[in-house]
MIFI-97636 format. One record per residue (C-alpha): x, y, z; residue in one letter; residue number from 1. Coordinates in nm, 2 decimals. Layout:
BEGIN
+--------+--------+--------+----+-----+
:   east :  north :     up : aa :   i :
+--------+--------+--------+----+-----+
:      X :      Y :      Z :  A : NUM :
...
+--------+--------+--------+----+-----+
END
This chain:
BEGIN
+--------+--------+--------+----+-----+
:   east :  north :     up : aa :   i :
+--------+--------+--------+----+-----+
:   0.00 :   0.00 :   0.00 :  M :   1 :
:   0.15 :   0.33 :  -0.10 :  I :   2 :
:   0.17 :   0.62 :   0.14 :  N :   3 :
:   0.00 :   0.96 :   0.11 :  K :   4 :
:   0.31 :   1.14 :  -0.03 :  K :   5 :
:   0.35 :   0.88 :  -0.31 :  R :   6 :
:  -0.02 :   0.90 :  -0.39 :  K :   7 :
:   0.01 :   1.28 :  -0.41 :  A :   8 :
:   0.30 :   1.25 :  -0.65 :  E :   9 :
:   0.10 :   1.01 :  -0.87 :  L :  10 :
:  -0.20 :   1.24 :  -0.87 :  N :  11 :
:   0.03 :   1.52 :  -0.98 :  E :  12 :
:   0.13 :   1.31 :  -1.28 :  L :  13 :
:  -0.23 :   1.20 :  -1.36 :  L :  14 :
:  -0.36 :   1.55 :  -1.35 :  Q :  15 :
:  -0.09 :   1.66 :  -1.60 :  S :  16 :
:  -0.23 :   1.39 :  -1.83 :  L :  17 :
:  -0.59 :   1.47 :  -1.75 :  E :  18 :
:  -0.64 :   1.11 :  -1.63 :  L :  19 :
:  -0.77 :   0.94 :  -1.32 :  T :  20 :
:  -0.68 :   0.61 :  -1.15 :  C :  21 :
:  -0.84 :   0.37 :  -0.91 :  H :  22 :
:  -0.56 :   0.13 :  -0.84 :  N :  23 :
:  -0.27 :   0.35 :  -0.72 :  Y :  24 :
:  -0.06 :   0.05 :  -0.61 :  D :  25 :
:  -0.05 :  -0.09 :  -0.97 :  R :  26 :
:   0.04 :   0.25 :  -1.11 :  L :  27 :
:   0.32 :   0.27 :  -0.85 :  D :  28 :
:   0.44 :  -0.06 :  -0.97 :  T :  29 :
:   0.44 :   0.06 :  -1.32 :  A :  30 :
:   0.69 :   0.33 :  -1.22 :  L :  31 :
:   0.92 :   0.10 :  -1.02 :  T :  32 :
:   1.24 :   0.01 :  -1.20 :  H :  33 :
:   1.39 :  -0.34 :  -1.15 :  S :  34 :
:   1.70 :  -0.18 :  -0.98 :  S :  35 :
:   1.48 :  -0.05 :  -0.70 :  Y :  36 :
:   1.32 :  -0.39 :  -0.63 :  T :  37 :
:   1.67 :  -0.55 :  -0.64 :  F :  38 :
:   1.83 :  -0.31 :  -0.40 :  E :  39 :
:   1.53 :  -0.33 :  -0.16 :  N :  40 :
:   1.51 :  -0.71 :  -0.18 :  K :  41 :
:   1.16 :  -0.71 :  -0.32 :  L :  42 :
:   1.02 :  -0.96 :  -0.56 :  S :  43 :
:   1.11 :  -0.91 :  -0.93 :  P :  44 :
:   0.73 :  -0.92 :  -0.99 :  L :  45 :
:   0.71 :  -0.58 :  -0.80 :  E :  46 :
:   0.90 :  -0.41 :  -1.08 :  S :  47 :
:   0.73 :  -0.27 :  -1.39 :  N :  48 :
:   0.85 :  -0.53 :  -1.63 :  E :  49 :
:   0.53 :  -0.73 :  -1.65 :  R :  50 :
:   0.32 :  -0.41 :  -1.70 :  L :  51 :
:   0.57 :  -0.30 :  -1.97 :  E :  52 :
:   0.49 :  -0.62 :  -2.16 :  F :  53 :
:   0.12 :  -0.54 :  -2.15 :  L :  54 :
:   0.17 :  -0.17 :  -2.21 :  G :  55 :
:   0.37 :  -0.24 :  -2.52 :  D :  56 :
:   0.07 :  -0.42 :  -2.67 :  A :  57 :
:  -0.17 :  -0.14 :  -2.56 :  V :  58 :
:   0.06 :   0.12 :  -2.72 :  L :  59 :
:   0.08 :  -0.07 :  -3.05 :  K :  60 :
:  -0.30 :  -0.11 :  -3.06 :  L :  61 :
:  -0.37 :   0.26 :  -3.00 :  I :  62 :
:  -0.09 :   0.38 :  -3.23 :  A :  63 :
:  -0.21 :   0.14 :  -3.51 :  S :  64 :
:  -0.57 :   0.25 :  -3.47 :  D :  65 :
:  -0.47 :   0.62 :  -3.48 :  Y :  66 :
:  -0.25 :   0.59 :  -3.78 :  L :  67 :
:  -0.50 :   0.37 :  -3.97 :  H :  68 :
:  -0.76 :   0.64 :  -3.92 :  E :  69 :
:  -0.54 :   0.94 :  -3.98 :  R :  70 :
:  -0.38 :   0.81 :  -4.30 :  F :  71 :
:  -0.65 :   0.62 :  -4.49 :  P :  72 :
:  -0.45 :   0.64 :  -4.82 :  E :  73 :
:  -0.13 :   0.49 :  -4.68 :  Y :  74 :
:  -0.02 :   0.13 :  -4.74 :  S :  75 :
:   0.05 :  -0.12 :  -4.47 :  E :  76 :
:   0.42 :  -0.07 :  -4.52 :  G :  77 :
:   0.40 :   0.31 :  -4.49 :  E :  78 :
:   0.19 :   0.28 :  -4.17 :  L :  79 :
:   0.44 :   0.03 :  -4.03 :  T :  80 :
:   0.73 :   0.26 :  -4.10 :  K :  81 :
:   0.57 :   0.55 :  -3.91 :  I :  82 :
:   0.46 :   0.33 :  -3.62 :  R :  83 :
:   0.81 :   0.19 :  -3.59 :  A :  84 :
:   0.96 :   0.53 :  -3.54 :  I :  85 :
:   0.67 :   0.65 :  -3.32 :  L :  86 :
:   0.69 :   0.37 :  -3.07 :  I :  87 :
:   1.07 :   0.35 :  -3.06 :  S :  88 :
:   1.25 :   0.40 :  -2.73 :  D :  89 :
:   1.39 :   0.74 :  -2.84 :  N :  90 :
:   1.05 :   0.88 :  -2.94 :  T :  91 :
:   0.88 :   0.74 :  -2.62 :  L :  92 :
:   1.16 :   0.89 :  -2.41 :  A :  93 :
:   1.10 :   1.23 :  -2.58 :  D :  94 :
:   0.73 :   1.19 :  -2.49 :  V :  95 :
:   0.82 :   1.09 :  -2.13 :  A :  96 :
:   1.03 :   1.40 :  -2.10 :  N :  97 :
:   0.74 :   1.63 :  -2.20 :  T :  98 :
:   0.54 :   1.49 :  -1.91 :  I :  99 :
:   0.84 :   1.48 :  -1.68 :  N : 100 :
:   0.79 :   1.11 :  -1.62 :  L : 101 :
:   1.14 :   1.05 :  -1.49 :  S : 102 :
:   1.05 :   1.25 :  -1.18 :  K : 103 :
:   0.80 :   0.98 :  -1.07 :  Y : 104 :
:   1.02 :   0.67 :  -1.14 :  I : 105 :
:   1.14 :   0.48 :  -0.84 :  K : 106 :
:   1.49 :   0.36 :  -0.92 :  I : 107 :
:   1.78 :   0.20 :  -0.73 :  G : 108 :
:   2.06 :   0.41 :  -0.59 :  Y : 109 :
:   2.34 :   0.28 :  -0.81 :  H : 110 :
:   2.13 :   0.29 :  -1.12 :  E : 111 :
:   2.05 :   0.65 :  -1.03 :  E : 112 :
:   2.42 :   0.74 :  -1.00 :  R : 113 :
:   2.48 :   0.58 :  -1.35 :  L : 114 :
:   2.22 :   0.82 :  -1.50 :  G : 115 :
:   1.96 :   0.54 :  -1.54 :  G : 116 :
:   1.66 :   0.77 :  -1.45 :  R : 117 :
:   1.70 :   0.97 :  -1.78 :  T : 118 :
:   1.81 :   0.67 :  -1.99 :  R : 119 :
:   1.57 :   0.65 :  -2.29 :  P : 120 :
:   1.51 :   0.27 :  -2.24 :  S : 121 :
:   1.42 :   0.34 :  -1.87 :  T : 122 :
:   1.18 :   0.61 :  -1.96 :  Q : 123 :
:   1.03 :   0.42 :  -2.25 :  A : 124 :
:   0.98 :   0.12 :  -2.02 :  C : 125 :
:   0.81 :   0.32 :  -1.75 :  A : 126 :
:   0.59 :   0.50 :  -2.01 :  F : 127 :
:   0.47 :   0.16 :  -2.15 :  E : 128 :
:   0.42 :   0.01 :  -1.81 :  A : 129 :
:   0.21 :   0.32 :  -1.71 :  M : 130 :
:  -0.01 :   0.25 :  -2.01 :  L : 131 :
:  -0.05 :  -0.11 :  -1.90 :  G : 132 :
:  -0.15 :  -0.01 :  -1.55 :  A : 133 :
:  -0.41 :   0.24 :  -1.67 :  L : 134 :
:  -0.54 :   0.00 :  -1.93 :  Y : 135 :
:  -0.61 :  -0.25 :  -1.65 :  L : 136 :
:  -0.78 :   0.03 :  -1.46 :  D : 137 :
:  -1.03 :   0.05 :  -1.75 :  G : 138 :
:  -0.90 :   0.37 :  -1.90 :  K : 139 :
:  -0.85 :   0.25 :  -2.26 :  I : 140 :
:  -1.07 :   0.53 :  -2.41 :  H : 141 :
:  -0.90 :   0.80 :  -2.20 :  D : 142 :
:  -0.56 :   0.66 :  -2.29 :  L : 143 :
:  -0.65 :   0.69 :  -2.66 :  Q : 144 :
:  -0.74 :   1.06 :  -2.62 :  L : 145 :
:  -0.43 :   1.13 :  -2.42 :  T : 146 :
:  -0.19 :   0.95 :  -2.65 :  L : 147 :
:  -0.34 :   1.12 :  -2.96 :  I : 148 :
:  -0.28 :   1.45 :  -2.79 :  S : 149 :
:   0.08 :   1.36 :  -2.71 :  L : 150 :
:   0.15 :   1.20 :  -3.05 :  F : 151 :
:  -0.03 :   1.42 :  -3.30 :  E : 152 :
:   0.25 :   1.67 :  -3.36 :  D : 153 :
:   0.52 :   1.40 :  -3.35 :  I : 154 :
:   0.34 :   1.19 :  -3.61 :  V : 155 :
:   0.32 :   1.50 :  -3.84 :  T : 156 :
:   0.70 :   1.55 :  -3.80 :  E : 157 :
:   0.77 :   1.18 :  -3.87 :  I : 158 :
:   0.54 :   1.19 :  -4.18 :  D : 159 :
:   0.71 :   1.50 :  -4.31 :  Q : 160 :
:   1.06 :   1.44 :  -4.20 :  S : 161 :
:   1.34 :   1.35 :  -4.44 :  A : 162 :
:   1.44 :   1.08 :  -4.20 :  S : 163 :
:   1.17 :   0.87 :  -4.35 :  K : 164 :
:   1.41 :   0.84 :  -4.65 :  H : 165 :
:   1.71 :   0.76 :  -4.43 :  N : 166 :
:   1.69 :   0.39 :  -4.49 :  F : 167 :
:   1.95 :   0.29 :  -4.23 :  K : 168 :
:   1.76 :   0.48 :  -3.96 :  A : 169 :
:   1.43 :   0.33 :  -4.09 :  M : 170 :
:   1.56 :  -0.03 :  -4.06 :  I : 171 :
:   1.71 :   0.04 :  -3.71 :  Q : 172 :
:   1.39 :   0.19 :  -3.58 :  E : 173 :
:   1.20 :  -0.11 :  -3.73 :  Y : 174 :
:   1.42 :  -0.37 :  -3.56 :  T : 175 :
:   1.40 :  -0.18 :  -3.23 :  Q : 176 :
:   1.02 :  -0.17 :  -3.25 :  A : 177 :
:   1.00 :  -0.54 :  -3.33 :  E : 178 :
:   1.25 :  -0.63 :  -3.05 :  S : 179 :
:   1.47 :  -0.79 :  -3.31 :  A : 180 :
:   1.85 :  -0.79 :  -3.34 :  E : 181 :
:   2.00 :  -0.47 :  -3.47 :  L : 182 :
:   2.10 :  -0.49 :  -3.84 :  P : 183 :
:   2.45 :  -0.60 :  -3.93 :  E : 184 :
:   2.63 :  -0.46 :  -4.24 :  Y : 185 :
:   2.90 :  -0.67 :  -4.39 :  R : 186 :
:   3.14 :  -0.59 :  -4.68 :  I : 187 :
:   3.08 :  -0.86 :  -4.95 :  L : 188 :
:   3.32 :  -0.73 :  -5.21 :  K : 189 :
:   3.57 :  -0.45 :  -5.27 :  E : 190 :
:   3.70 :  -0.35 :  -5.61 :  E : 191 :
:   3.91 :  -0.08 :  -5.77 :  G : 192 :
:   4.23 :   0.11 :  -5.68 :  P : 193 :
:   4.26 :   0.28 :  -5.34 :  P : 194 :
:   4.16 :   0.62 :  -5.47 :  H : 195 :
:   3.84 :   0.49 :  -5.64 :  S : 196 :
:   3.71 :   0.19 :  -5.45 :  R : 197 :
:   3.37 :   0.03 :  -5.50 :  T : 198 :
:   3.20 :  -0.15 :  -5.22 :  F : 199 :
:   2.93 :  -0.42 :  -5.22 :  D : 200 :
:   2.77 :  -0.44 :  -4.87 :  I : 201 :
:   2.50 :  -0.67 :  -4.74 :  G : 202 :
:   2.26 :  -0.60 :  -4.46 :  I : 203 :
:   2.18 :  -0.90 :  -4.24 :  F : 204 :
:   1.87 :  -0.92 :  -4.01 :  L : 205 :
:   1.88 :  -1.20 :  -3.76 :  N : 206 :
:   2.16 :  -1.36 :  -3.96 :  G : 207 :
:   1.97 :  -1.35 :  -4.29 :  E : 208 :
:   2.08 :  -1.14 :  -4.59 :  L : 209 :
:   1.80 :  -0.89 :  -4.67 :  C : 210 :
:   1.96 :  -0.65 :  -4.91 :  G : 211 :
:   2.28 :  -0.57 :  -5.10 :  V : 212 :
:   2.40 :  -0.22 :  -5.20 :  G : 213 :
:   2.69 :  -0.09 :  -5.41 :  T : 214 :
:   2.86 :   0.24 :  -5.37 :  G : 215 :
:   3.17 :   0.45 :  -5.39 :  K : 216 :
:   3.18 :   0.46 :  -5.01 :  S : 217 :
:   3.08 :   0.22 :  -4.74 :  K : 218 :
:   2.81 :   0.47 :  -4.62 :  K : 219 :
:   2.65 :   0.49 :  -4.97 :  E : 220 :
:   2.66 :   0.11 :  -5.01 :  A : 221 :
:   2.50 :   0.06 :  -4.67 :  Q : 222 :
:   2.22 :   0.31 :  -4.74 :  Q : 223 :
:   2.14 :   0.13 :  -5.07 :  K : 224 :
:   2.15 :  -0.21 :  -4.89 :  A : 225 :
:   1.91 :  -0.07 :  -4.63 :  A : 226 :
:   1.68 :   0.06 :  -4.90 :  E : 227 :
:   1.66 :  -0.29 :  -5.06 :  M : 228 :
:   1.59 :  -0.44 :  -4.71 :  A : 229 :
:   1.32 :  -0.18 :  -4.65 :  A : 230 :
:   1.15 :  -0.27 :  -4.97 :  K : 231 :
:   1.17 :  -0.64 :  -4.90 :  S : 232 :
:   1.02 :  -0.58 :  -4.55 :  L : 233 :
:   0.73 :  -0.38 :  -4.71 :  G : 234 :
:   0.83 :  -0.06 :  -4.53 :  L : 235 :
:   0.84 :   0.12 :  -4.86 :  I : 236 :
:   0.71 :   0.04 :  -5.20 :  S : 237 :
:   0.87 :   0.07 :  -5.54 :  E : 238 :
:   0.59 :   0.30 :  -5.65 :  E : 239 :
:   0.64 :   0.54 :  -5.35 :  S : 240 :
:   1.01 :   0.56 :  -5.42 :  E : 241 :
:   0.95 :   0.64 :  -5.79 :  E : 242 :
:   0.71 :   0.92 :  -5.68 :  E : 243 :
:   0.97 :   1.06 :  -5.44 :  N : 244 :
:   1.24 :   1.06 :  -5.71 :  N : 245 :
:   1.02 :   1.25 :  -5.97 :  E : 246 :
+--------+--------+--------+----+-----+
END
């Protein structure tokens, strides 16, 4: 059972989000980092990891529903691309910063000293766990309204940003969103004299070759390999790229 001071802190957070809560103990758990439970010899089940698991699914559902409604003309691949960036740790950490979520996270002393409170993964985890707790509290409709308010401008930026066409960034955001291994780039072939080299580079996802690119620099070849991988994953279509190049 949480004390009055902690309940007041949680109410401060809820008021900033224009939300209410019935189960404060569960919300408190959602904002409890595993380092805190470890240092205080509490059960691992008293950290926010289980609620993060649930909140991740809640977030994907609300984000998918919002993007589906907002962009009726976009293909599945285009929607997936925007969602992958939207629900990545970096974006969620930015959202968490706007609501000052780190202030309310209970974290272990040593993790605090290492800067864990403001680490993007810590903030993203707490944000998702909070969504899980409020979902169990029966707040799915309120959560939708709150998240749309928080995400609306960010989605506009993602949709308009040139980063949509940074294929390496796109693939990395995709793998992070899918909890997959980060992409690996390998040089498959080098040709030409030292002053005019040509590189063939392959991109591997979970050990499988997903694209090959050729360029006069490793960076250019990697970008082209990532573009091929993005097409094979359905994140972009041949038609959309042709339109962008016109």
